[in-house]
C-alpha positions as CSV (number, residue, x, y, z in Angstrom):
1,M,74.7,45.5,34.9
2,P,73.9,42.4,32.9
3,R,74.4,42.9,28.9
4,S,73.1,40.7,26.0
5,S,75.2,38.6,24.2
6,S,76.3,41.5,21.6
7,Q,76.9,44.4,21.8
8,K,73.6,46.3,19.8
9,T,73.7,49.1,17.0
10,G,71.4,51.0,17.6
11,V,67.5,50.6,18.4
12,V,65.2,50.7,15.4
13,L,61.2,51.6,15.9
14,L,60.2,48.9,13.5
15,D,56.6,50.3,12.7
16,T,54.5,47.5,10.6
17,R,51.1,49.2,11.1
18,E,48.9,50.7,8.7
19,R,48.4,53.4,10.6
20,T,50.0,54.9,13.9
21,T,48.1,57.5,15.9
22,D,50.1,60.4,17.2
23,H,50.0,59.4,20.8
24,E,51.2,55.9,19.8
25,H,54.4,56.9,18.0
26,A,55.1,59.2,21.0
27,V,55.0,56.5,23.3
28,H,56.7,54.6,21.0
29,L,59.6,56.6,20.7
30,K,60.1,56.9,24.4
31,L,60.2,53.1,24.5
32,G,62.7,53.2,22.7
33,R,65.0,55.5,24.2
34,F,64.9,53.8,27.4
35,L,65.7,50.3,25.6
36,A,68.4,52.1,23.8
37,G,69.3,53.0,27.9
38,L,69.1,49.5,28.8
39,L,71.5,48.4,25.7
40,D,74.1,51.0,26.3
41,T,73.1,52.2,22.5
42,V,71.7,55.3,21.0
43,M,67.9,55.3,19.7
44,V,67.9,55.7,15.7
45,D,66.2,58.4,14.3
46,P,63.0,56.9,12.3
47,A,63.6,59.5,9.7
48,E,66.7,58.0,8.4
49,G,64.4,54.8,7.8
50,I,64.7,50.9,8.5
51,P,68.6,50.4,8.8
52,Q,69.6,46.5,7.0
53,G,71.7,44.1,9.0
54,A,72.7,42.4,12.2
55,G,73.8,44.5,15.0
56,F,70.6,46.2,15.6
57,Y,67.5,46.0,18.4
58,Y,64.2,46.3,16.9
59,L,60.8,47.6,18.6
60,P,58.2,46.5,16.8
61,T,54.5,47.8,16.7
62,A,52.8,44.4,16.1
63,T,53.6,40.4,16.4
64,L,56.3,39.6,13.8
65,I,54.9,37.2,11.5
66,G,57.3,35.1,9.0
67,P,60.7,34.5,10.3
68,S,62.3,35.0,6.6
69,R,60.8,38.3,6.1
70,Y,63.1,39.3,8.9
71,E,66.2,37.6,8.5
72,S,67.6,40.2,6.5
73,L,67.3,42.8,9.7
74,G,68.9,40.1,11.9
75,I,66.0,39.5,13.8
76,N,67.3,35.6,15.1
77,S,66.0,35.4,18.5
78,E,65.0,37.2,21.3
79,D,68.1,39.1,21.8
80,D,66.8,41.2,18.9
81,L,63.9,42.6,19.4
82,F,61.4,43.8,22.0
83,G,58.2,41.5,21.3
84,G,57.7,38.8,19.7
85,L,57.9,36.5,16.3
86,V,55.8,33.9,15.2
87,S,55.9,32.2,11.7
88,Q,52.2,32.3,10.6
89,P,49.2,34.6,11.3
90,Y,47.0,33.2,13.2
91,M,49.5,32.5,16.0
92,A,49.8,36.4,16.4
93,T,46.0,36.2,18.0
94,K,43.6,35.2,20.3
95,A,43.0,32.3,17.7
96,I,45.3,29.8,19.3
97,S,43.1,29.9,22.6
98,H,41.1,27.5,21.3
99,P,40.6,24.4,19.4
100,L,39.0,24.0,16.4
101,L,35.4,21.4,15.5
102,P,36.3,18.1,13.9
103,N,36.8,18.5,10.5
104,A,36.8,22.1,10.6
105,A,38.4,24.6,8.2
106,A,42.2,25.2,9.4
107,P,44.6,27.8,8.6
108,E,48.3,27.1,7.2
109,G,50.3,25.7,10.2
110,W,47.4,25.1,12.5
111,T,48.3,22.3,14.9
112,D,46.2,20.5,17.6
113,D,49.2,20.5,20.2
114,F,49.1,23.6,21.5
115,A,44.7,23.1,22.6
116,R,45.9,20.4,23.7
117,F,49.3,20.8,25.9
118,A,47.3,24.1,27.1
119,N,43.9,22.1,27.8
120,H,44.1,23.2,31.6
121,A,44.8,27.1,31.0
122,L,41.9,27.4,28.8
123,L,38.3,28.3,28.7
124,R,35.8,26.5,27.1
125,G,35.3,27.5,23.2
126,Y,36.4,27.2,19.8
127,S,38.5,29.1,16.9
128,V,37.0,29.1,13.8
129,F,38.1,30.1,10.3
130,S,34.9,29.6,8.4
131,K,31.2,31.0,8.5
132,A,30.4,27.2,8.8
133,D,31.8,26.6,11.0
134,A,30.7,29.5,13.4
135,R,27.5,28.3,13.1
136,R,28.3,24.9,14.4
137,A,30.2,25.8,16.8
138,T,27.7,28.3,18.0
139,Q,25.2,25.5,18.4
140,L,27.3,23.2,20.4
141,L,28.3,26.0,23.1
142,L,25.1,27.2,23.4
143,L,23.9,24.3,24.7
144,D,25.7,24.8,28.5
145,G,24.9,29.2,28.1
146,P,25.5,32.3,26.0
147,V,28.5,32.5,24.1
148,R,30.8,35.3,23.6
149,V,31.6,36.7,20.1
150,K,35.5,37.6,19.7
151,P,37.1,39.1,17.0
152,V,40.5,38.4,16.7
153,L,42.4,41.2,15.6
154,A,39.9,43.7,18.4
155,C,42.0,44.7,21.2
156,A,40.6,45.7,24.7
157,G,37.2,43.3,23.9
158,R,36.1,45.6,21.2
159,G,33.8,44.5,18.8
160,Q,33.0,41.8,21.4
161,A,29.1,40.7,21.5
162,V,27.3,38.3,23.9
163,I,25.0,35.9,22.3
164,Y,21.9,33.8,23.6
165,Q,20.6,31.9,20.8
166,T,21.9,31.2,17.1
167,E,19.8,33.4,15.2
168,E,22.3,36.4,16.9
169,L,24.9,35.2,15.1
170,E,24.1,36.2,11.7
171,P,24.3,39.4,11.6
172,L,27.8,39.5,13.2
173,L,29.0,37.1,10.6
174,A,27.5,39.5,7.7
175,Q,30.1,41.9,8.5
176,M,32.7,40.0,8.3
177,E,34.8,39.0,5.0
178,D,35.1,35.3,4.3
179,S,38.9,35.6,3.2
180,A,39.8,37.8,6.4
181,L,37.9,35.1,8.5
182,G,39.7,32.1,7.0
183,L,43.3,34.0,7.3
184,W,42.9,35.1,10.9
185,G,40.1,33.4,12.5
186,L,36.9,34.0,15.0
187,V,37.2,33.4,18.6
188,L,33.7,31.8,20.2
189,E,33.7,30.9,24.3
190,E,31.7,30.3,26.6
191,N,30.8,33.8,28.5
192,L,31.5,34.5,32.3
193,E,30.2,36.8,34.6
194,Q,31.4,38.9,37.4
195,V,34.9,39.0,35.4
196,Q,38.1,39.8,37.2
197,T,41.0,40.5,34.4
198,F,44.5,39.5,35.6
199,S,47.4,39.8,33.6
200,V,50.7,37.8,33.9
201,G,53.9,38.7,31.8
202,Q,57.6,38.9,31.4
203,A,59.9,40.7,29.7
204,R,63.9,40.1,29.0
205,V,66.1,42.6,27.7
206,A,69.7,43.5,28.2
207,G,70.4,40.2,29.9
208,L,67.9,41.0,32.2
209,T,64.8,39.4,33.4
210,C,61.3,40.9,34.8
211,S,58.0,38.4,35.3
212,Y,55.2,40.1,36.9
213,Y,51.1,39.7,37.9
214,G,49.0,42.5,38.0
215,T,45.2,44.0,36.9
216,Q,44.0,46.7,34.4
217,Q,42.1,49.7,35.4
218,L,39.6,51.3,32.9
219,T,38.8,54.9,32.2
220,C,36.4,57.1,30.4
221,D,37.3,58.8,27.1
222,H,36.1,62.2,25.9
223,Q,33.0,60.6,24.8
224,G,32.0,59.0,28.1
225,V,33.0,55.5,26.8
226,E,34.9,53.3,29.0
227,V,38.4,52.2,27.3
228,Y,41.7,50.6,29.0
229,G,43.0,53.2,31.6
230,G,46.5,51.8,32.6
231,S,47.9,48.3,34.3
232,E,49.0,47.9,38.0
233,L,51.7,45.6,37.9
234,V,54.1,43.5,41.3
235,V,57.1,43.0,39.0
236,V,60.2,40.4,40.6
237,R,63.3,40.3,38.9
238,G,63.8,36.6,37.5
239,G,61.6,34.1,35.7
240,Y,57.8,32.7,36.6
241,D,59.3,30.8,39.1
242,A,60.5,33.6,41.5
243,L,56.9,35.0,41.0
244,L,55.4,31.9,42.5
245,E,57.8,32.7,45.6
246,L,55.6,35.2,46.8
247,P,52.4,35.2,49.1
248,L,50.0,34.6,46.3
249,E,46.3,34.2,46.9
250,D,45.1,30.8,45.4
251,H,43.7,32.6,42.4
252,L,46.6,34.2,41.5
253,S,49.2,31.3,41.9
254,L,46.6,29.9,39.1
255,A,46.6,32.6,36.7
256,V,50.2,32.7,37.1
257,N,50.6,28.3,36.8
258,Q,48.0,28.9,33.0
259,A,50.3,31.7,31.7
260,M,52.9,29.3,32.1
261,A,50.9,26.5,30.9
262,Y,49.9,28.6,27.5
263,E,53.3,30.0,27.5
264,N,54.7,26.6,27.6
265,A,52.1,25.3,24.5
266,A,53.7,27.6,22.2
267,L,57.1,26.7,23.1
268,R,56.3,22.8,22.1
269,S,53.8,23.7,19.4
270,F,55.1,26.9,17.3
271,P,58.3,26.2,15.1
272,G,60.2,29.2,14.9
273,F,58.3,31.1,17.6
274,I,60.8,34.2,19.7
275,A,59.2,36.5,22.6
276,S,61.0,38.8,24.4
277,R,57.9,40.5,25.8
278,R,55.1,38.2,27.0
279,N,52.3,39.0,28.1
280,Y,48.6,36.9,29.1
281,D,45.7,38.0,29.9
282,I,43.8,35.8,32.5
283,A,40.1,35.7,33.1
284,R,38.3,34.7,36.7
285,G,34.3,35.1,36.6
286,L,31.6,32.3,37.0
287,D,29.7,30.5,34.4
288,H,26.1,30.2,33.2
289,Q,26.0,27.7,36.3
290,Q,27.8,30.0,38.6
291,R,30.5,27.7,38.7
292,H,34.0,29.4,39.0
293,R,36.5,29.4,36.3
294,S,39.8,30.5,35.1
295,G,41.5,30.4,32.1
296,V,43.8,32.6,29.5
297,L,41.8,35.1,27.1
298,E,45.2,35.8,24.6
299,Q,48.6,36.5,24.3
300,S,50.1,39.6,23.6
301,W,53.6,38.7,21.9
302,R,54.2,42.8,21.3
303,M,55.0,46.2,23.1
304,G,51.9,47.0,24.7
305,G,49.9,49.1,27.3
306,A,51.9,47.9,30.5
307,S,55.5,48.2,28.5
308,S,56.4,51.4,29.9
309,A,56.3,50.2,33.1
310,E,57.9,46.8,32.3
311,I,60.4,48.9,30.9
312,L,60.8,51.1,33.6
313,A,60.7,47.9,36.5
314,L,63.7,46.4,34.1
315,Q,65.3,49.8,34.3
316,A,65.1,49.9,38.4
317,F,66.6,46.6,38.6
318,A,69.3,47.0,36.5
319,D,70.3,50.3,38.5
320,D,70.0,48.4,41.8
321,P,71.4,45.0,41.7
322,L,70.1,44.3,45.5
323,L,65.7,45.4,44.0
324,N,64.4,42.0,43.4
325,R,60.9,43.5,43.8
326,V,58.8,46.9,42.5
327,R,55.0,47.9,42.1
328,A,55.0,49.2,38.7
329,S,52.1,50.8,37.0
330,S,51.5,52.8,33.7
331,H,48.6,55.3,33.3
332,E,46.4,56.9,30.2
333,V,44.2,59.3,31.8
334,F,42.0,61.6,29.3
335,G,43.0,65.2,29.8
336,T,45.6,67.1,31.3
337,P,46.3,66.1,35.4
338,D,48.3,66.9,37.9
339,L,51.1,64.5,37.9
340,P,52.1,62.4,40.7
341,E,55.9,63.8,41.1
342,D,57.3,60.0,40.9
343,A,55.9,60.1,37.6
344,T,57.6,59.5,34.0
345,L,56.0,61.0,31.5
346,F,55.7,59.4,28.2
347,Y,52.8,61.3,26.6
348,Q,50.6,64.4,26.9
349,G,49.4,66.6,24.5
350,E,46.8,67.1,22.4
351,D,46.0,63.6,19.8
352,S,44.6,64.3,16.6
353,E,42.0,61.2,17.6
354,L,41.7,61.2,21.1
355,G,41.8,64.5,21.9
356,Q,43.8,65.8,25.2
357,L,45.8,62.7,26.7
358,S,48.1,61.8,29.2
359,K,50.0,58.6,29.9
360,Y,52.6,58.2,32.7
361,A,54.2,55.1,34.1
362,R,55.1,54.9,37.8
363,I,57.6,52.9,40.3
364,R,57.1,52.5,44.0
365,E,57.4,50.5,46.9
366,H,60.8,49.0,46.3
367,D,61.8,46.3,47.9
368,H,65.6,45.1,48.9
369,P,66.2,41.8,50.8
């Protein structure tokens, strides 16, 4: 099977977050063991600490920020990590998905090039880094319909609100610290109805590349709240061009092309950007005038909810050189259900915060030429 250009000494879990839940840590370790198998190396015991120097392959829990901070770990290219590396904090969030207002406050390293290059892949909206700019942007966007307010550090739609008049923005702004807003930003975006969200992405490990499109599923947690329940993916061997060779419906072809435009804009606009795991959420829905709209909501240049499916697909391609397409899925179920026979279990147990939880992934419908 293909290998990366240099043999790795081991796979290292690089947890950069303040706190990681029990089930997430267990899933990260299992993902690391699968990556070690693909790279023909071993998983480093997290209890031994973070080894220094080149030769290791890292599994970060978040997009890494600041290339100089990770030089001592030997992270210089996509061959050195499963995830991504950017130079400024805002580049790791959905704040890149929209332009600024004229004469608006901007974080260090901001460039207008990204929004210009990615224009046809974006919904109508603004990114703001001050409360004054948030008020200005809201007034402009409300002229054409309701506005969705999106905190950039929240995941899976949490913390979002739809507003219909300017006064509704104030209590939302009151909850935000000026310093955090100035560093990370806030997204204000046209609100869509009857929304379908598609995922388009790519993973590159050990000389193998897979690309995919798919959809996300929702499930109910133990409190009855709808949360992320997994992803259903069609995965092909190769790049986005191999994905576009499939007989895709028009809206899926558009989603893939918009993801490609978004990614190319990042590669052209963000010095030091590298990523071996790339995922884009694309929304398709109706605007306030009932017109169809489609655009990239956000990027994920880190391991995510679909990574178990992505890595199992890469393993299937590594095991069978004639295999070119699979259907892969990740599943998050609250409780302890009977698992399908082809399930690969990543976690099942009593999480200290979420209660009984099961996480697994599947590979099926292998297609040969």
